[in-house]
C-alpha positions, 0 to 999 in steps of 0.5 A, a space after each residue: 505476519 508480511 516478511 516472515 518466515 514463520 511466524 507463532 502466536 496463541 487463538 487470542 494474539 492481536 497483529 497490528 503495523 507499528 507506525 511513526 505518529 509527531 513526525 517521526 520516521 515510521 517502521 511499518 513495513 506497510 509494502 510488505 503489508 499490502 503486497 500479501 494483501 493485493 496477492 489474497 486477492 489474486 494480482 500481483 506483478 503480473 497481473 496488477 489491480 488496475 484503479 482509476 484516481 481523480 482529483 480537483 484538477 489544480 496543480 497543487 491536488 494532481 502533484 499528490 495524485 501522481 505521488 500516490 500513482 508512484 507508490 501504489 506502484 510498489 505494491 501491484 496497483 496500476 492507477 491511471 489521472 483522470 483529469 
């Protein structure tokens, strides 16, 4: 439970992150969930996980990679684009 103050559940409870399908707005709290996972791995705003992203050297692919890198910053992942 990434954004809850208190969670109560039975031992056989299952949890999932809901999301939109078919082009609907996604209601998934993925930033909070991702931050919780990255924090459990020992990373955070003061110690980001560093990765390299590689893609084809075509503008369409590079543009998508730059967008991905920007999104990863929100979950404390510092990505570098390799040409």
